[in-house]
MDTraj code that builds the backbone (N, CA, C; nanometers):
import mdtraj as md
import numpy as np

residues = "UNK UNK UNK UNK UNK UNK UNK UNK UNK UNK UNK UNK UNK UNK UNK UNK UNK UNK UNK UNK UNK UNK UNK UNK UNK UNK UNK UNK UNK UNK UNK UNK UNK UNK UNK UNK UNK UNK UNK UNK UNK UNK UNK UNK UNK UNK UNK UNK UNK UNK UNK UNK UNK UNK UNK UNK UNK UNK UNK UNK UNK UNK UNK UNK UNK UNK UNK UNK UNK UNK UNK UNK UNK UNK UNK UNK UNK UNK UNK UNK UNK UNK UNK UNK UNK UNK UNK UNK UNK UNK UNK UNK UNK UNK UNK UNK UNK UNK UNK UNK UNK UNK UNK UNK UNK UNK UNK UNK UNK UNK UNK UNK UNK UNK UNK UNK UNK UNK UNK UNK UNK UNK UNK UNK UNK UNK UNK UNK UNK UNK UNK UNK UNK UNK UNK UNK UNK UNK UNK UNK UNK UNK UNK UNK UNK UNK UNK UNK UNK UNK UNK UNK UNK UNK UNK UNK UNK UNK UNK UNK UNK UNK UNK UNK UNK UNK UNK UNK UNK UNK".split()
xyz = np.array([
    [1.9104, -1.1447, -1.9074],
    [1.9655, -1.0921, -2.0308],
    [2.0998, -1.1537, -2.0649],
    [2.1577, -1.2287, -1.9719],
    [2.2802, -1.3003, -1.9997],
    [2.4083, -1.2190, -1.9917],
    [2.4010, -1.0954, -1.9422],
    [2.5199, -1.0104, -1.9339],
    [2.5222, -0.9368, -1.8002],
    [2.6408, -0.8984, -1.7614],
    [2.6574, -0.8078, -1.6476],
    [2.7420, -0.6923, -1.6985],
    [2.6796, -0.5785, -1.7163],
    [2.7499, -0.4635, -1.7722],
    [2.8058, -0.3692, -1.6666],
    [2.7341, -0.3539, -1.5549],
    [2.7730, -0.2544, -1.4545],
    [2.7522, -0.3110, -1.3148],
    [2.8507, -0.2912, -1.2296],
    [2.8381, -0.3208, -1.0872],
    [2.8658, -0.1920, -1.0112],
    [2.7756, -0.1551, -0.9213],
    [2.7985, -0.0428, -0.8303],
    [2.8050, -0.0995, -0.6895],
    [2.9225, -0.0910, -0.6290],
    [2.9408, -0.1342, -0.4903],
    [2.9106, -0.0156, -0.4001],
    [2.7949, -0.0197, -0.3347],
    [2.7516, 0.0940, -0.2546],
    [2.7227, 0.0567, -0.1098],
    [2.7475, -0.0650, -0.0700],
    [2.7221, -0.1032, 0.0690],
    [2.8319, -0.0464, 0.1575],
    [2.7946, -0.0086, 0.2767],
    [2.8943, 0.0404, 0.3706],
    [2.8339, 0.0606, 0.5077],
    [2.9166, 0.0428, 0.6084],
    [2.8733, 0.0712, 0.7447],
    [2.9784, 0.1585, 0.8116],
    [2.9339, 0.2311, 0.9123],
    [3.0200, 0.3244, 0.9839],
    [2.9932, 0.3117, 1.1327],
    [3.0990, 0.2873, 1.2074],
    [3.0922, 0.2918, 1.3534],
    [3.2035, 0.3841, 1.3982],
    [3.1681, 0.4852, 1.4752],
    [3.2675, 0.5816, 1.5197],
    [3.3142, 0.5497, 1.6610],
    [3.4426, 0.5688, 1.6822],
    [3.5022, 0.5534, 1.8154],
    [3.6459, 0.6026, 1.8087],
    [3.6942, 0.6638, 1.9157],
    [3.8362, 0.6988, 1.9191],
    [3.9211, 0.5721, 1.9060],
    [4.0434, 0.5873, 1.8619],
    [4.1324, 0.4733, 1.8403],
    [4.1370, 0.3825, 1.9625],
    [4.1532, 0.4397, 2.0800],
    [4.1689, 0.3570, 2.2000],
    [4.0398, 0.2878, 2.2429],
    [3.9266, 0.3260, 2.1844],
    [3.7995, 0.2622, 2.2186],
    [3.7444, 0.1735, 2.1067],
    [3.8134, 0.1682, 1.9937],
    [3.7695, 0.0841, 1.8824],
    [3.7947, -0.0617, 1.9183],
    [3.6886, -0.1398, 1.9160],
    [3.7008, -0.2813, 1.9514],
    [3.7327, -0.3649, 1.8280],
    [3.7804, -0.4845, 1.8529],
    [3.8072, -0.5765, 1.7425],
    [3.6781, -0.6079, 1.6672],
    [3.5680, -0.6184, 1.7394],
    [3.4388, -0.6449, 1.6760],
    [3.3995, -0.5307, 1.5821],
    [3.4176, -0.4059, 1.6257],
    [3.3873, -0.2903, 1.5402],
    [3.4752, -0.2920, 1.4148],
    [3.6038, -0.3197, 1.4357],
    [3.6990, -0.3241, 1.3248],
    [3.6592, -0.4319, 1.2241],
    [3.6357, -0.5536, 1.2750],
    [3.6041, -0.6671, 1.1880],
    [3.4736, -0.6466, 1.1118],
    [3.3741, -0.5893, 1.1774],
    [3.2440, -0.5673, 1.1131],
    [3.2571, -0.4708, 0.9952],
    [3.3297, -0.3615, 1.0155],
    [3.3478, -0.2645, 0.9073],
    [3.4342, -0.3226, 0.7957],
    [3.5355, -0.3984, 0.8327],
    [3.6209, -0.4630, 0.7333],
    [3.5407, -0.5616, 0.6484],
    [3.4541, -0.6381, 0.7129],
    [3.3744, -0.7389, 0.6414],
    [3.2828, -0.6748, 0.5380],
    [3.2135, -0.5700, 0.5753],
    [3.1187, -0.5069, 0.4825],
    [3.1913, -0.4171, 0.3827],
    [3.2748, -0.3283, 0.4331],
    [3.3327, -0.2234, 0.3495],
    [3.4457, -0.2702, 0.2585],
    [3.5146, -0.3778, 0.2963],
    [3.6267, -0.4255, 0.2143],
    [3.5967, -0.5620, 0.1530],
    [3.5695, -0.6604, 0.2366],
    [3.5440, -0.7945, 0.1831],
    [3.4237, -0.7950, 0.0898],
    [3.3190, -0.7245, 0.1257],
    [3.2002, -0.7192, 0.0402],
    [3.2323, -0.6635, -0.0973],
    [3.3071, -0.5533, -0.1001],
    [3.3457, -0.4918, -0.2275],
    [3.4351, -0.5865, -0.3076],
    [3.5322, -0.6475, -0.2403],
    [3.6241, -0.7366, -0.3113],
    [3.5504, -0.8533, -0.3760],
    [3.4704, -0.9243, -0.2983],
    [3.4092, -1.0460, -0.3518],
    [3.2983, -1.0169, -0.4529],
    [3.2257, -0.9072, -0.4369],
    [3.1285, -0.8689, -0.5410],
    [3.2020, -0.8313, -0.6694],
    [3.3098, -0.7552, -0.6555],
    [3.3881, -0.7149, -0.7731],
    [3.4534, -0.8348, -0.8402],
    [3.5038, -0.9263, -0.7614],
    [3.5662, -1.0466, -0.8165],
    [3.4651, -1.1276, -0.8976],
    [3.3456, -1.1468, -0.8419],
    [3.2418, -1.2227, -0.9129],
    [3.2005, -1.1510, -1.0413],
    [3.1835, -1.0193, -1.0331],
    [3.1470, -0.9426, -1.1524],
    [3.2586, -0.9488, -1.2562],
    [3.3825, -0.9381, -1.2113],
    [3.4965, -0.9407, -1.3037],
    [3.5011, -1.0701, -1.3835],
    [3.4701, -1.1811, -1.3191],
    [3.4710, -1.3098, -1.3902],
    [3.3726, -1.3081, -1.5069],
    [3.2540, -1.2548, -1.4839],
    [3.1543, -1.2463, -1.5914],
    [3.1967, -1.1446, -1.6971],
    [3.2477, -1.0306, -1.6527],
    [3.2851, -0.9240, -1.7451],
    [3.4050, -0.9618, -1.8317],
    [3.5001, -1.0349, -1.7770],
    [3.6163, -1.0789, -1.8553],
    [3.5701, -1.1679, -1.9701],
    [3.4758, -1.2565, -1.9440],
    [3.4235, -1.3450, -2.0495],
    [3.3592, -1.2660, -2.1621],
    [3.2898, -1.1577, -2.1287],
    [3.2223, -1.0782, -2.2321],
    [3.3107, -0.9644, -2.2842],
    [3.4303, -0.9483, -2.2251],
    [3.5296, -0.8494, -2.2683],
    [3.4805, -0.7057, -2.2562],
    [3.3996, -0.6784, -2.1540],
    [3.3577, -0.5407, -2.1266],
    [3.2859, -0.5349, -1.9923],
    [3.2842, -0.4140, -1.9361],
    [3.2106, -0.3934, -1.8123],
    [3.2604, -0.2719, -1.7366],
    [3.1827, -0.2344, -1.6371],
    [3.2150, -0.1188, -1.5528],
    [3.1926, -0.1588, -1.4076],
    [3.2905, -0.1312, -1.3247],
    [3.2767, -0.1506, -1.1806],
    [3.2970, -0.0144, -1.1158],
    [3.1999, 0.0260, -1.0369],
    [3.2025, 0.1566, -0.9714],
    [3.1958, 0.1332, -0.8210],
    [3.2996, 0.1764, -0.7516],
    [3.3057, 0.1591, -0.6069],
    [3.2766, 0.2912, -0.5372],
    [3.1816, 0.2895, -0.4463],
    [3.1546, 0.4075, -0.3652],
    [3.2430, 0.3961, -0.2415],
    [3.3408, 0.4833, -0.2322],
    [3.4318, 0.4854, -0.1182],
    [3.3891, 0.6005, -0.0278],
    [3.4782, 0.6917, 0.0038],
    [3.4475, 0.8056, 0.0906],
    [3.5672, 0.8990, 0.0918],
    [3.5426, 1.0281, 0.1163],
    [3.6572, 1.1175, 0.1331],
    [3.7350, 1.0807, 0.2585],
    [3.6744, 1.0009, 0.3455],
    [3.7472, 0.9510, 0.4630],
    [3.8666, 0.8660, 0.4209],
    [3.8683, 0.8193, 0.2967],
    [3.9801, 0.7388, 0.2458],
    [4.1065, 0.8214, 0.2282],
    [4.0915, 0.9517, 0.2124],
    [4.2067, 1.0365, 0.1808],
    [4.2335, 1.1435, 0.2856],
    [4.1590, 1.1415, 0.3939],
    [4.1783, 1.2406, 0.4991],
    [4.1648, 1.1771, 0.6354],
    [4.2102, 1.2474, 0.7357],
    [4.2024, 1.1960, 0.8726],
    [4.0960, 1.2725, 0.9508],
    [4.0167, 1.1981, 1.0248],
    [3.9149, 1.2586, 1.1107],
    [3.9058, 1.1742, 1.2372],
    [3.9020, 1.2385, 1.3506],
    [3.8961, 1.1640, 1.4758],
    [3.7714, 1.0769, 1.4801],
    [3.7875, 0.9611, 1.5387],
    [3.6764, 0.8681, 1.5550],
    [3.6499, 0.7793, 1.4355],
    [3.7257, 0.7981, 1.3286],
    [3.6973, 0.7239, 1.2053],
    [3.8131, 0.6358, 1.1592],
    [3.8977, 0.5912, 1.2495],
    [4.0145, 0.5127, 1.2075],
    [3.9749, 0.3860, 1.1320],
    [3.8858, 0.3073, 1.1886],
    [3.8461, 0.1825, 1.1223],
    [3.7759, 0.2116, 0.9897],
    [3.6804, 0.3038, 0.9914],
    [3.6052, 0.3376, 0.8703],
    [3.6988, 0.3914, 0.7615],
    [3.7831, 0.4874, 0.7983],
    [3.8752, 0.5461, 0.7003],
    [3.9697, 0.4416, 0.6426],
    [4.0156, 0.3515, 0.7271],
    [4.1046, 0.2446, 0.6799],
    [4.0357, 0.1567, 0.5772],
    [3.9094, 0.1229, 0.6023],
    [3.8379, 0.0376, 0.5069],
    [3.8123, 0.1110, 0.3759],
    [3.7814, 0.2391, 0.3835],
    [3.7546, 0.3146, 0.2613],
    [3.8835, 0.3409, 0.1833],
    [3.9956, 0.3520, 0.2540],
    [4.1253, 0.3602, 0.1870],
    [4.1576, 0.2311, 0.1142],
    [4.1212, 0.1197, 0.1760],
    [4.1410, -0.0106, 0.1113],
    [4.0588, -0.0198, -0.0169],
    [3.9372, 0.0320, -0.0149],
    [3.8520, 0.0304, -0.1351],
    [3.9165, 0.1130, -0.2462],
    [3.9753, 0.2246, -0.2105],
    [4.0410, 0.3092, -0.3100],
    [4.1592, 0.2366, -0.3746],
    [4.2416, 0.1724, -0.2939],
    [4.3547, 0.0962, -0.3469],
    [4.3064, -0.0233, -0.4285],
    [4.2046, -0.0914, -0.3779],
    [4.1477, -0.2054, -0.4495],
    [4.0954, -0.1619, -0.5868],
    [4.0339, -0.0454, -0.5930],
    [3.9836, 0.0074, -0.7199],
    [4.0966, 0.0165, -0.8218],
    [4.2090, 0.0681, -0.7794],
    [4.3226, 0.0860, -0.8707],
    [4.3817, -0.0476, -0.9157],
    [4.3908, -0.1423, -0.8239],
    [4.4456, -0.2737, -0.8600],
    [4.3518, -0.3460, -0.9566],
    [4.2223, -0.3463, -0.9262],
    [4.1253, -0.4077, -1.0178],
    [4.1327, -0.3393, -1.1541],
    [4.1424, -0.2063, -1.1560],
    [4.1492, -0.1331, -1.2829],
    [4.2698, -0.1771, -1.3646],
    [4.3832, -0.1877, -1.2996],
    [4.5059, -0.2277, -1.3689],
    [4.4957, -0.3696, -1.4234],
    [4.4441, -0.4601, -1.3426],
    [4.4364, -0.6000, -1.3850],
    [4.3285, -0.6244, -1.4904],
    [4.2209, -0.5471, -1.4867],
    [4.1076, -0.5751, -1.5755],
    [4.1049, -0.4903, -1.7023],
    [4.1893, -0.3876, -1.7113],
    [4.1819, -0.3034, -1.8315],
    [4.2148, -0.3782, -1.9609],
    [4.2990, -0.4818, -1.9616],
    [4.3178, -0.5550, -2.0873],
    [4.1890, -0.6216, -2.1380],
    [4.0934, -0.6440, -2.0488],
    [3.9653, -0.7034, -2.0886],
    [3.8589, -0.5964, -2.1131],
    [3.9026, -0.4704, -2.1273],
    [3.8107, -0.3600, -2.1553],
    [3.7094, -0.3385, -2.0421],
    [3.7550, -0.3542, -1.9195],
    [3.6710, -0.3314, -1.8020],
    [3.7268, -0.2098, -1.7293],
    [3.6412, -0.1107, -1.7068],
    [3.6824, 0.0087, -1.6351],
    [3.6369, -0.0026, -1.4893],
    [3.7281, 0.0315, -1.3989],
    [3.6998, 0.0270, -1.2554],
    [3.7364, 0.1631, -1.1976],
    [3.6391, 0.2296, -1.1388],
    [3.6588, 0.3643, -1.0860],
    [3.5923, 0.3781, -0.9499],
    [3.6273, 0.4860, -0.8799],
    [3.5727, 0.5088, -0.7463],
    [3.5141, 0.6487, -0.7346],
    [3.4113, 0.6582, -0.6548],
    [3.3513, 0.7861, -0.6187],
    [3.3730, 0.8038, -0.4690],
    [3.4201, 0.9219, -0.4314],
    [3.4453, 0.9524, -0.2912],
    [3.3489, 1.0612, -0.2462],
    [3.2347, 1.0217, -0.1917],
    [3.1419, 1.1232, -0.1419],
    [3.1889, 1.1800, -0.0082],
    [3.1514, 1.3043, 0.0143],
    [3.1660, 1.3619, 0.1471],
    [3.0451, 1.3206, 0.2295],
    [3.0245, 1.3888, 0.3398],
    [2.9111, 1.3551, 0.4257],
    [2.7822, 1.3808, 0.3493],
    [2.7055, 1.2762, 0.3322],
    [2.5838, 1.2791, 0.2513],
    [2.4654, 1.2429, 0.3394],
    [2.3538, 1.3063, 0.3139],
    [2.2329, 1.2872, 0.3942],
    [2.1719, 1.1497, 0.3662],
    [2.2243, 1.0505, 0.4356],
    [2.1761, 0.9126, 0.4229],
    [2.1382, 0.8613, 0.5609],
    [2.0802, 0.7440, 0.5648],
    [2.0482, 0.6814, 0.6928],
    [2.1722, 0.6615, 0.7769],
    [2.2835, 0.6237, 0.7140],
    [2.4079, 0.6024, 0.7871],
    [2.4547, 0.7330, 0.8512],
    [2.4484, 0.8427, 0.7777],
    [2.4906, 0.9721, 0.8324],
    [2.3982, 1.0156, 0.9456],
    [2.2696, 0.9929, 0.9282],
    [2.1743, 1.0324, 1.0328],
    [2.1997, 0.9564, 1.1621],
    [2.2336, 0.8289, 1.1514],
    [2.2643, 0.7508, 1.2717],
    [2.3909, 0.8019, 1.3391],
    [2.4868, 0.8484, 1.2595],
    [2.6126, 0.8989, 1.3153],
    [2.5967, 1.0387, 1.3748],
    [2.4988, 1.1137, 1.3262],
    [2.4838, 1.2530, 1.3686],
    [2.3673, 1.2717, 1.4657],
    [2.3701, 1.1986, 1.5730],
    [2.2635, 1.2107, 1.6731],
    [2.2826, 1.3338, 1.7607],
    [2.4040, 1.3847, 1.7688],
    [2.4330, 1.5041, 1.8481],
    [2.4184, 1.6277, 1.7591],
    [2.3197, 1.7146, 1.7867],
    [2.2983, 1.8331, 1.7023],
    [2.4214, 1.9244, 1.6935],
    [2.4983, 1.9324, 1.8010],
    [2.6184, 2.0164, 1.8003],
    [2.7235, 1.9601, 1.7039],
    [2.7373, 1.8283, 1.7031],
    [2.8320, 1.7645, 1.6125],
    [2.7869, 1.7838, 1.4679],
    [2.6566, 1.7702, 1.4446],
    [2.6010, 1.7915, 1.3104],
    [2.6305, 1.9333, 1.2627],
    [2.6139, 2.0294, 1.3522],
    [2.6415, 2.1693, 1.3183],
    [2.7889, 2.1872, 1.2814],
    [2.8778, 2.1250, 1.3581],
    [3.0213, 2.1331, 1.3296],
    [3.0539, 2.0734, 1.1930],
    [2.9962, 1.9585, 1.1641],
    [3.0208, 1.8925, 1.0355],
    [2.9754, 1.9831, 0.9215],
    [2.8557, 2.0359, 0.9323],
    [2.7998, 2.1211, 0.8273],
    [2.8828, 2.2479, 0.8086],
    [2.9311, 2.3054, 0.9183],
    [3.0138, 2.4261, 0.9081],
    [3.1479, 2.3979, 0.8408],
    [3.1925, 2.2733, 0.8454],
    [3.3185, 2.2367, 0.7813],
    [3.3063, 2.2085, 0.6324],
    [3.1862, 2.2191, 0.5793],
    [3.1623, 2.1953, 0.4365],
    [3.1486, 2.3308, 0.3680],
    [3.2380, 2.3661, 0.2747],
    [3.2294, 2.4968, 0.2102],
    [3.0912, 2.5289, 0.1521],
    [3.0201, 2.4296, 0.1033],
    [2.8863, 2.4557, 0.0495],
    [2.7820, 2.4698, 0.1602],
    [2.8219, 2.4463, 0.2858],
    [2.7362, 2.4736, 0.4003],
    [2.6237, 2.3754, 0.4263],
    [2.6325, 2.2572, 0.3670],
    [2.5260, 2.1582, 0.3859],
    [2.5784, 2.0198, 0.3536],
    [2.5007, 1.9200, 0.3950],
    [2.5324, 1.7824, 0.3580],
    [2.4978, 1.7609, 0.2115],
    [2.5639, 1.6647, 0.1510],
    [2.5291, 1.6272, 0.0149],
    [2.3975, 1.5515, 0.0127],
    [2.3339, 1.5503, -0.1019],
    [2.2102, 1.4741, -0.1215],
    [2.2439, 1.3503, -0.2040],
    [2.1764, 1.2413, -0.1743],
    [2.2074, 1.1171, -0.2462],
    [2.1935, 1.1347, -0.3974],
    [2.0947, 1.2107, -0.4392],
    [2.0753, 1.2289, -0.5840],
    [2.1906, 1.3065, -0.6478],
    [2.2686, 1.3792, -0.5670],
    [2.3828, 1.4520, -0.6222],
    [2.4996, 1.3592, -0.6555],
    [2.4968, 1.2393, -0.6041],
    [2.5977, 1.1394, -0.6403],
    [2.5615, 1.0689, -0.7706],
    [2.4365, 1.0784, -0.8083],
    [2.3872, 1.0072, -0.9257],
    [2.4625, 1.0447, -1.0532],
    [2.4917, 1.1726, -1.0714],
    [2.5639, 1.2152, -1.1914],
    [2.6999, 1.1491, -1.2039],
    [2.7693, 1.1365, -1.0916],
    [2.9007, 1.0714, -1.0924],
    [2.8874, 0.9239, -1.1280],
    [2.7884, 0.8582, -1.0697],
    [2.7654, 0.7164, -1.1001],
    [2.7295, 0.7000, -1.2474],
    [2.6394, 0.7837, -1.2966],
    [2.5978, 0.7738, -1.4370],
    [2.7148, 0.7997, -1.5323],
    [2.8018, 0.8936, -1.4969],
    [2.9188, 0.9188, -1.5815],
    [3.0058, 0.7941, -1.5913],
    [3.0420, 0.7365, -1.4764],
    [3.1282, 0.6184, -1.4790],
    [3.0588, 0.4975, -1.5415],
    [2.9263, 0.4937, -1.5392],
    [2.8520, 0.3829, -1.5994],
    [2.8338, 0.4009, -1.7504],
    [2.8555, 0.5218, -1.7992],
    [2.8277, 0.5521, -1.9398],
    [2.9496, 0.5319, -2.0290],
    [2.9242, 0.5364, -2.1592],
    [3.0328, 0.5294, -2.2571],
    [3.1227, 0.6529, -2.2515],
    [3.0742, 0.7624, -2.1915],
    [3.1558, 0.8834, -2.1787],
    [3.2813, 0.8589, -2.0948],
    [3.2806, 0.7537, -2.0144],
    [3.3958, 0.7248, -1.9275],
    [3.4796, 0.6075, -1.9788],
    [3.4609, 0.5694, -2.1030],
    [3.5310, 0.4513, -2.1552],
    [3.6834, 0.4611, -2.1486],
    [3.7380, 0.5811, -2.1433],
    [3.8832, 0.5967, -2.1365],
    [3.9297, 0.6322, -1.9953],
    [3.8426, 0.6132, -1.8979],
    [3.8753, 0.6381, -1.7563],
    [3.8793, 0.5053, -1.6830],
    [3.9896, 0.4764, -1.6198],
    [3.9955, 0.3590, -1.5333],
    [4.0959, 0.3850, -1.4224],
    [4.0647, 0.3351, -1.3044],
    [4.1485, 0.3590, -1.1879],
    [4.1363, 0.5000, -1.1336],
    [4.0302, 0.5685, -1.1722],
    [4.0146, 0.7088, -1.1358],
    [3.9242, 0.7276, -1.0142],
    [3.9379, 0.8449, -0.9551],
    [3.8619, 0.8810, -0.8365],
    [3.7908, 1.0127, -0.8625],
    [3.6620, 1.0166, -0.8359],
    [3.5845, 1.1396, -0.8482],
    [3.5332, 1.1762, -0.7097],
    [3.5726, 1.2940, -0.6622],
    [3.5333, 1.3397, -0.5291],
    [3.4090, 1.4269, -0.5412],
    [3.3067, 1.3939, -0.4624],
    [3.1801, 1.4678, -0.4594],
    [3.1546, 1.5015, -0.3125],
    [3.2085, 1.6162, -0.2675],
    [3.2099, 1.6425, -0.1229],
    [3.1737, 1.7846, -0.0811],
    [3.1139, 1.8617, -0.1692],
    [3.0758, 1.9981, -0.1327],
    [3.1945, 2.0899, -0.1093],
    [3.3119, 2.0502, -0.1566],
    [3.4313, 2.1328, -0.1455],
    [3.5215, 2.1017, -0.0276],
    [3.4868, 2.0026, 0.0536],
    [3.5657, 1.9714, 0.1736],
    [3.7112, 1.9407, 0.1400],
    [3.7355, 1.8654, 0.0356],
    [3.8721, 1.8217, 0.0045],
    [3.9610, 1.9340, -0.0477],
    [3.9040, 2.0490, -0.0805],
    [3.9877, 2.1584, -0.1316],
    [4.0401, 2.2475, -0.0196],
    [3.9913, 2.2248, 0.1034],
    [4.0380, 2.3114, 0.2135],
    [4.1274, 2.2355, 0.3092],
])
top = md.Topology()
chain = top.add_chain()
for i, resn in enumerate(residues, 1):
    res = top.add_residue(resn, chain, resSeq=i)
    for name in ("N", "CA", "C"):
        top.add_atom(name, md.element.get_by_symbol(name[0]), res)
traj = md.Trajectory(xyz[None], top)
């Protein structure tokens, strides 16, 4: 069709380990996917969008970007980088009518979460820490993505929408 109107950066990996057990390999792997991947996909999309003077970039980050949780230092750091990157891209690209926003999901029932929650006791603890009492569903993130992808968000840029079952309010 000759245009790129919307980019959704949704790739991410998670490896948990206490700070003293986080290896350089674990750090580098998460940095490569969660930060470099978002940057270079966004950069490529921005080049096309600047030429057409419009576009939307939506970055899926995590509430881990704004809170501390044991075992998630590398992951949280990468998701914090995505949040900052979102704001910088938004600032630089808004003169070209390109909106860049982020969605911060809480723990969502995905393959990545299932791999992290192999211990039933840990899963129970996580669920009890969510005011809504359950993990999020992937389809519940869809509304946030559709909002940022739609014309309804044309005056929103550099913004963050948290979809976490109430975790961030406690």
